[in-house]
Each structure stands twice: as structure tokens, then as C-alpha cells.
C-alpha positions as CSV (number, residue, x, y, z in Angstrom):
1,M,110.1,76.2,-8.8
2,A,113.5,74.2,-10.0
3,R,114.4,71.4,-7.7
4,Y,118.1,70.4,-8.1
5,Q,120.2,67.5,-7.4
6,Y,123.8,69.1,-7.2
7,A,124.6,72.6,-6.5
8,K,128.1,74.1,-5.8
9,D,129.7,75.2,-2.9
10,D,132.0,77.9,-1.7
11,Q,134.6,76.6,-3.2
12,G,133.2,75.4,-6.6
13,N,133.1,72.1,-5.9
14,I,130.1,69.9,-6.7
15,V,127.9,68.5,-4.0
16,K,124.9,66.4,-4.2
17,A,121.7,66.9,-2.2
18,T,121.6,63.2,-0.9
19,D,125.0,63.3,0.3
20,L,123.9,66.3,3.1
21,V,121.4,64.5,4.5
22,G,122.0,64.6,8.6
23,Q,124.9,66.6,8.2
24,E,125.4,70.2,10.0
25,I,125.0,72.5,6.9
26,S,127.8,75.4,7.1
27,T,128.8,76.7,3.6
28,N,126.6,78.1,0.8
29,F,125.5,76.8,-2.2
30,F,125.5,78.5,-5.9
31,C,123.6,77.2,-8.8
32,F,125.6,75.9,-12.0
33,G,122.6,77.5,-14.3
34,C,122.5,81.0,-13.1
35,G,125.3,81.5,-10.3
36,N,122.7,82.8,-7.5
37,L,122.1,81.2,-4.4
38,L,120.4,77.8,-3.4
39,I,118.8,76.5,-0.2
40,A,120.0,72.8,0.6
41,K,116.4,71.2,1.0
42,V,117.5,67.5,2.8
43,N,115.6,66.8,5.7
44,G,112.0,66.8,4.6
45,K,109.8,63.9,4.6
46,I,107.5,64.9,1.4
47,Y,110.1,65.7,-1.7
48,T,113.2,64.2,-2.0
49,P,116.5,65.9,-1.1
50,H,117.1,68.6,-3.3
51,F,118.5,72.4,-3.9
52,A,116.0,75.3,-4.3
53,H,116.8,79.1,-5.2
54,K,116.3,81.1,-2.2
55,N,114.5,83.6,-4.2
56,I,112.3,82.5,-6.8
57,Q,113.8,83.3,-10.4
58,E,113.9,82.4,-13.7
59,C,116.6,79.7,-13.9
60,Q,117.5,77.4,-17.4
61,G,117.4,73.9,-16.7
62,E,119.5,73.2,-19.9
63,T,122.4,75.9,-19.0
64,Y,122.4,73.7,-15.6
65,L,122.7,70.5,-16.9
66,H,125.5,71.7,-19.7
67,Y,127.7,73.2,-16.8
68,L,126.9,70.9,-14.2
69,G,128.0,68.0,-17.0
70,K,131.6,70.1,-17.6
71,Q,132.2,70.0,-13.8
72,V,131.5,66.5,-13.4
73,F,133.9,65.6,-16.2
74,F,136.6,67.8,-15.2
75,E,136.2,66.7,-11.0
76,T,136.1,63.0,-11.4
77,Y,138.8,63.3,-14.3
78,T,141.1,65.2,-12.2
79,K,141.2,63.2,-9.2
80,C,141.8,60.3,-11.9
81,L,144.8,62.1,-12.4
82,T,145.9,62.9,-8.7
83,E,144.9,59.3,-7.8
84,N,146.2,57.2,-10.2
85,I,143.0,55.8,-11.4
86,P,142.0,54.8,-14.7
87,Y,139.2,57.1,-16.7
88,Y,138.5,54.4,-19.6
89,V,136.9,54.7,-22.7
90,E,135.5,51.3,-23.9
91,F,135.4,50.8,-28.2
92,E,133.3,47.9,-29.8
93,I,136.6,46.6,-32.2
94,P,136.0,44.8,-35.6
95,K,137.2,41.0,-35.0
96,K,138.6,40.1,-38.9
97,C,140.8,36.8,-39.5
98,H,143.1,37.6,-42.4
99,K,143.4,34.1,-44.0
100,Y,142.3,35.0,-47.5
101,K,143.4,38.8,-47.5
102,R,146.1,38.1,-49.6
103,A,144.1,36.4,-52.6
104,I,140.9,38.0,-52.3
105,R,141.5,41.4,-50.5
106,K,138.5,40.5,-48.2
107,Y,138.4,40.2,-44.5
108,C,136.4,37.5,-42.9
109,N,134.2,39.7,-40.5
110,L,133.9,37.8,-36.9
111,G,131.8,40.6,-35.2
112,F,133.2,42.8,-32.4
113,V,135.3,42.3,-29.6
114,K,135.3,45.3,-26.6
115,K,138.7,47.2,-26.1
116,K,139.6,49.9,-23.1
117,F,141.8,52.6,-23.4
118,D,142.8,54.4,-20.2
119,L,142.7,58.2,-21.5
120,T,144.9,59.1,-18.5
121,E,147.7,57.4,-19.5
122,Y,148.0,59.5,-22.6
123,Y,146.0,63.0,-21.5
124,S,147.2,64.6,-18.5
125,Q,145.8,67.9,-18.7
126,I,142.5,69.1,-18.7
127,E,141.2,72.4,-19.0
128,I,137.3,74.0,-19.0
129,E,136.7,75.9,-22.1
130,K,140.2,76.5,-23.5
131,R,140.6,77.4,-27.4
132,N,142.2,75.2,-29.6
133,E,143.2,76.5,-33.1
134,E,139.6,77.9,-34.5
135,F,137.7,75.9,-31.3
136,I,136.7,76.3,-27.8
137,P,135.9,72.9,-26.3
138,D,133.8,72.3,-23.6
139,I,136.8,70.4,-22.2
140,L,140.1,70.3,-23.5
141,L,142.1,66.9,-22.7
142,S,146.3,67.2,-24.1
143,R,149.7,65.6,-23.7
144,R,152.4,67.3,-21.5
145,F,154.6,67.2,-24.8
146,S,152.5,66.9,-27.3
147,S,150.1,70.1,-27.5
148,E,148.7,69.1,-30.8
149,D,147.8,66.0,-29.6
150,N,144.9,66.4,-28.1
151,I,140.6,65.5,-27.5
152,Y,137.9,68.0,-26.9
153,I,135.1,66.3,-24.8
154,E,131.9,68.1,-25.5
155,I,128.5,68.4,-22.7
156,A,125.5,67.9,-25.5
157,V,122.0,69.1,-24.0
158,T,120.5,70.8,-26.1
159,H,123.1,71.8,-28.4
160,F,125.0,69.0,-30.5
161,L,128.4,69.2,-32.8
162,S,128.6,71.8,-35.3
163,E,129.2,70.2,-38.9
164,K,132.5,72.4,-38.6
165,K,133.3,70.6,-35.8
166,K,132.4,67.0,-37.0
167,K,134.5,67.5,-40.2
168,S,137.2,68.9,-38.3
169,G,139.0,65.8,-38.1
170,K,139.4,66.4,-34.3
171,R,139.6,63.6,-31.9
172,I,136.1,64.5,-30.1
173,I,134.0,62.8,-27.2
174,E,130.5,63.8,-27.1
175,I,128.7,63.1,-23.9
176,P,124.7,63.6,-24.6
177,L,123.0,64.7,-21.0
178,N,119.0,64.3,-21.2
179,S,118.9,64.6,-16.7
180,E,120.7,65.0,-14.0
181,D,121.2,61.4,-13.8
182,D,122.8,60.9,-16.8
183,V,126.0,62.4,-15.1
184,E,125.8,59.1,-13.0
185,K,127.8,57.7,-16.8
186,I,130.4,60.8,-16.2
187,Y,131.1,59.5,-12.7
188,K,131.7,55.9,-13.3
189,S,135.3,56.2,-15.4
190,C,134.1,54.5,-18.0
191,L,132.8,55.8,-21.3
192,S,131.1,53.4,-24.1
193,P,129.6,53.9,-27.2
194,S,126.2,53.5,-25.5
195,D,127.7,56.3,-23.4
196,A,129.0,59.2,-25.9
197,L,129.6,59.2,-29.7
198,F,133.1,59.1,-30.4
199,K,134.3,61.2,-33.6
200,G,137.7,60.8,-34.9
201,F,139.2,57.9,-33.2
202,Y,140.9,55.1,-35.2
203,Q,140.4,52.0,-32.8
204,G,142.2,49.9,-35.1
205,V,140.9,45.6,-36.0
206,E,141.3,42.3,-34.0
207,V,143.0,40.2,-35.7
208,V,142.0,36.6,-34.7
209,P,143.9,33.4,-35.2
210,E,142.6,31.0,-38.3
211,A,141.5,28.6,-35.8
212,E,138.3,30.9,-35.0
213,C,138.0,31.6,-39.1
214,R,134.3,30.8,-40.1
215,C,134.4,32.1,-43.3
216,M,135.6,28.7,-44.4
217,R,132.5,27.0,-44.1
218,K,130.7,30.3,-45.5
219,Q,129.7,30.6,-49.3
220,F,130.3,34.0,-51.2
221,F,129.5,35.0,-55.0
222,A,132.8,35.5,-57.2
223,F,132.4,37.2,-60.3
224,Y,135.7,37.0,-62.8
225,V,136.9,38.8,-66.1
226,W,138.9,37.2,-68.0
227,E,141.3,38.6,-70.5
228,S,139.6,37.3,-73.3
229,G,136.4,39.3,-72.1
230,K,134.2,36.9,-71.0
231,A,132.9,36.7,-67.3
232,F,132.2,34.4,-65.1
233,L,129.6,33.8,-61.8
234,E,130.1,31.5,-59.3
235,L,128.8,30.5,-55.5
236,T,131.6,28.7,-53.8
237,Y,134.0,28.9,-50.4
238,L,136.8,31.2,-50.4
239,S,139.2,28.7,-50.4
240,E,138.0,28.0,-54.1
241,I,138.0,31.3,-54.8
242,E,141.9,31.8,-53.8
243,G,142.8,28.8,-55.3
244,R,140.8,29.9,-58.4
245,L,142.6,33.0,-58.4
246,L,146.3,31.5,-57.8
247,R,146.2,29.3,-60.3
248,F,144.8,32.1,-63.5
249,K,146.3,35.3,-61.8
250,N,147.9,35.7,-65.5
251,K,144.5,35.4,-66.9
252,I,142.1,37.0,-64.6
253,I,142.1,40.8,-65.0
254,Y,139.3,41.4,-62.6
255,N,137.5,40.1,-59.9
256,N,134.8,40.8,-57.2
257,I,133.6,38.7,-54.3
258,I,130.4,39.3,-52.6
259,E,129.3,38.3,-49.1
260,I,125.7,36.7,-49.4
261,D,123.1,37.1,-46.2
262,S,122.2,34.3,-44.2
263,D,118.4,34.4,-45.9
264,F,119.8,33.7,-49.1
265,E,122.9,31.1,-48.1
266,N,119.9,28.9,-46.3
267,S,117.4,29.3,-49.5
268,T,117.7,27.8,-52.6
269,V,114.4,29.8,-53.3
270,N,114.6,31.7,-57.0
271,F,118.5,31.0,-57.0
272,G,119.0,31.3,-60.6
273,H,117.1,34.4,-61.0
274,A,119.2,36.2,-58.2
275,H,122.1,34.5,-59.4
276,G,121.3,36.1,-63.1
277,D,120.4,39.5,-61.6
278,L,123.5,39.6,-59.8
279,F,125.8,38.7,-62.6
280,I,124.1,41.5,-64.6
281,S,124.9,44.0,-62.3
282,Q,128.6,43.1,-62.1
283,V,128.8,43.2,-65.9
284,R,127.8,46.7,-65.8
285,L,130.5,47.4,-62.4
286,A,133.2,46.0,-64.2
287,A,132.1,47.5,-67.5
288,S,131.9,51.4,-65.3
289,K,135.0,50.3,-63.9
290,K,136.9,50.6,-67.3
291,I,137.4,46.9,-67.3
292,S,138.2,45.3,-70.5
293,I,134.9,43.1,-70.4
294,R,132.6,42.3,-73.8
295,N,129.4,40.9,-73.0
296,C,126.2,40.6,-74.6
297,F,124.1,42.0,-72.0
298,L,126.2,45.6,-73.2
299,C,125.6,45.4,-76.6
300,K,123.1,47.5,-78.6
301,Y,121.7,44.8,-80.3
302,S,121.2,42.5,-77.2
303,G,117.6,41.0,-76.3
304,E,115.9,38.6,-74.4
305,N,115.6,35.4,-75.2
306,W,111.8,34.5,-73.9
307,N,112.1,31.1,-73.6
308,G,113.7,31.5,-70.4
309,D,116.7,29.5,-71.0
310,S,119.5,30.4,-68.8
311,N,122.1,29.1,-70.7
312,Q,121.1,31.2,-73.9
313,P,119.7,34.1,-71.7
314,I,120.3,36.6,-74.7
315,F,118.4,37.2,-78.1
316,C,120.8,38.4,-80.6
317,K,118.3,41.5,-82.2
318,A,121.4,41.4,-85.2
319,K,121.9,37.9,-86.2
320,K,118.5,36.9,-85.2
321,I,120.0,33.9,-83.2
322,K,120.0,32.6,-79.4
323,C,122.9,32.7,-77.6
324,G,125.2,33.1,-74.0
325,S,126.1,36.4,-72.9
326,N,129.5,35.7,-73.3
327,Q,129.2,35.4,-77.2
328,A,130.1,38.9,-77.5
329,A,134.0,38.3,-76.7
330,E,134.2,36.6,-80.2
331,C,131.4,38.8,-82.2
332,N,132.8,41.0,-85.0
333,W,129.0,43.0,-84.5
334,Y,129.1,43.6,-80.4
335,K,128.7,46.9,-79.9
336,L,128.5,48.8,-76.3
337,A,125.0,50.2,-76.0
338,T,125.1,54.0,-74.7
339,N,123.2,52.8,-71.7
340,S,124.8,49.6,-70.7
341,I,126.6,50.5,-67.6
342,L,123.8,52.9,-66.2
């Protein structure tokens, strides 16, 4: 027979078995799952305090847990509203430095910062299973003078968000419950990403002072296409990239900044090979974006120079010469291969 930690009293309020130890019991208790009468077994010496069904019967633990979670959230949030207590949601917001944003359209990522928002400050109405448009959320939080601005609270035990709800654009907080112990995270009045799934929320970006910027000491790959059709790849600092883009803003028709990982940054092994592969991939990427780039790696006559000369990696099958890939910008024989941007 199922043993539960929680039950409803005659008024429908949540009662926890451990809170009844040593007390005189003068009310009936009912099951969240099946609604039938429960017996409080709280003063025994063998089992921990719990509720059990008065009559032996089938009761779905999943249903019990789902209804329990809804009632715990409803009572906890209502208490917060009544007693002016915050009910927080906590997000990890990206920290970004915008020092080079204007020049290179990239932020410097500096990890995350935690920020709390008090739901009760914005949402003063709470309803259980209230229809909202085509959906019936477990709990609906809404604003008094803006009924279209709301949040769905969903208690997930065995059934999780449908694809339709996920794609609805609604703000949804899905709280998974695996056991009765999980309801404690609802009681604590502060839901974090480890407690719940947040859908449809935009938490923004924490812009940090330039003094905290770490990108000044970090190298990036920068790929450029010039108005002549020639391409160039370099590994350098953002300040250098910014300077080049400002100096040649009328001659550079395309650029892409590629962040490298720490393993690559701290290693010089196979640097030339990695540099070459990245250059080729960026050439093809630029071509796929319809940039006016002319490069031998895109030409139908392009072959590989097996001598391993990094300055002349191309063997032109038409002219029977070795050359650098930018020779295409000045070559009358240049012809784009049909598969060059795949």
C-alpha cells in the first residue's frame, strides 16, 4: 500500500505528515491522487510518519505527485502574494564585453552572472488549470491589467511539454518532479535552471566594463575578402583586427572573425595545417554567401602542389604552374568549379 508524505485536509490545504507528530488529530485527510480518505500514521516507531489509504485500493503515484506539485506551487505563491514575500526565478545571464562590438560585430564572452527576478512583482494573479487561448496550463500566472502577459507553470512527472506548447512562444516554467522530496524546491520560493526548465524567457545580456575585458589578451582568426577578390587569413588580436577594418573599410568587402579554443591557442602543433584548412573553409563559406571572391581553391583547374610549399599550395592544371590561391584574382583562365562551395 502506498505511503505518502502529504495529504489534503478538510479545507483542501496541504498537510505534511511530519508536522502532525505529537499533535491531536481532529480532521480528515484525503489523497491528492485519488481523493479517497487517508489515515495519518505519524506516531509509530517502525515507519517514518506518513499517510496511508484507509481502504486498500489502487492509487496512481504519478497522479498524486502531479496534483501535489500544483497545490504546493499554488499555496506557496499565494502566500508570497499575501505576505509580500518574493518568489524568485534565477537565470544565468551571459556576461559580454562590447569593447569591439562596433568594429567587428562580436562580443567578448566572459561567462555568466546569476540574476534574480521576483515573479510576484509582476504577476499578481494565480489560477489552477485556467484556459488561456488554446492551452490549459497547470497553473496560470497573469498580470492584473495585462491579461495577455502571462506565464504557464507546468508540473512534469511523466508527461512533459508537448511540441505545440514548446513552439507556442509562451513563457513557460516546467518543474520536473521525480519524488515527493522534489516539492521542496517549490517551497523554497526560488527556481533556478537546475530546478526547472524555462521556455520563452529572454534574460538579456550583462554588459561589463571594458576593464574586465579578456578578449584584449586573446587571439582570433580573422578572414578578409578584398574588393579585388583576394582573400587573407590571419591570427591576431582584436585590437589589430579592429584597426585593419577601420583602415581598409572601403577595400574590405567581407570579413569573418573566428574564435579559437584554449587548446589551439596554447599549442603550436600542426598550426600551418589547421591554418590552411580554416582558410579553405572560409573561402568556400564566403563563396556560398555570394561574396565576390576569386580564389584558386574554387577554380575547376585547381590541383594540389604535392611539394608541400605553403606559399604555393596550388598546381594549376590549365597553365601547368604552381601558385598561391589568390592568383585567381588576376587570372583570365579562372572558372568557378560546380562543386567548389559544397
